[in-house]
N, C-alpha and C positions, 0 to 999 in steps of 0.2 A: 507256916501260915495256919491260922486258926479259922475254921468255918463254924461260926455260931449259928446253928440251925434255927434258933428262936427268932432270928431276924426275919425269917420267912413265915413266922407264926408259931403258935403253940400247938395248933392242931394241923398236922401235916398229913393231909389225905388227898386222894385223887391223883390219878396218873397225869392228868392235864396240868394241875398246879405244880406237881413235881417237875414236869418237863419245862414249864415256864420259869420255875425257880432256877433250874440248871441253866437255862438260856440266859437269864439275867445275870447269873453269877459267873458264867464261863469266861467273860473277858478278863476277870480278875486272875484267872489261872495262868494267863500268859506271862504274868509278872513273877511267877514262882521260880526261884533258882533251882538248878538241877539237883542240888544236894539237900534241899529243904524238905522237912517232913510236913505232911498235911494232917492237921488235927481236926477231926469232925467232932464238934462239941454238942451234945444233946441236952445240955442244961436248959431247963425251962420248957422243954418239949413235953406236952401232956399226951398227945395222941400221935402215933407215927405208923402210918399204914404201909403195907408192902408195896402197893402201887406207887405211892409217892417216893418211897425209898428206892424202888427199882429205877425210876426215872432220874433220880438225882444221884444216887450212889453208884449205880452200874457204870455210867460213863467215867466217873472218877476212878473207880476200881480198874476199869479197862486201861486207863491212861497211867495211873500212878501206883498201882498194885502194892508193893511192899513199903512204899513211902507213907501210906495212910494208917492213921491210928484213930480209934474212937474213944471218947471219954464221956463220963457222966451218962452211962448206959443203964443205970439201975432201974429206971422206970419199966414196969412190966410190958407195956406196949412197945417200947424201944427194944427190949431184950428179945421178945417174941419175934418181932419183925426182922431184927438182925439175924437171928437163928434161921428163919425161913429163907431170907435172901442168901445166906451162906449155902444152904442146901440147893436152892433153885439155880444159883449161878455157879455152883461148884467152886467156891472160894472160901478162904478162912480169913476173917477180919481180925485185926489186932486191937484188942480192947485193953486200955490202960486205966 
C-alpha cells in the first residue's frame, strides 16, 4: 500500500491536523494484507512538522514497524522531521 501524504496537503503542520488525517485514513489500514509493505510517499510535501508527523506516523510505526518504508524524503523539512521523530520515538525508519 502506498500512502501519498500530499493528498493531505503540501503543508503538513499541527498536531490536530495530523491526528485528523490519521483518523480519516485509518479505515484504509484494515484492508492491508499481513505481508504487504506500507510505503509512505512524501512526494509533493513542502512542509512537514514534527507534530503532524508524530500524530500520523507514530501510530503507523507502532502497528506496522518493519513493514514501513519512506520514499521521496529529500525535502529538508521532511528529512529534519524524520530524523527528529526517530530520536524522540527511539525508532529507525527505512528510507528508500
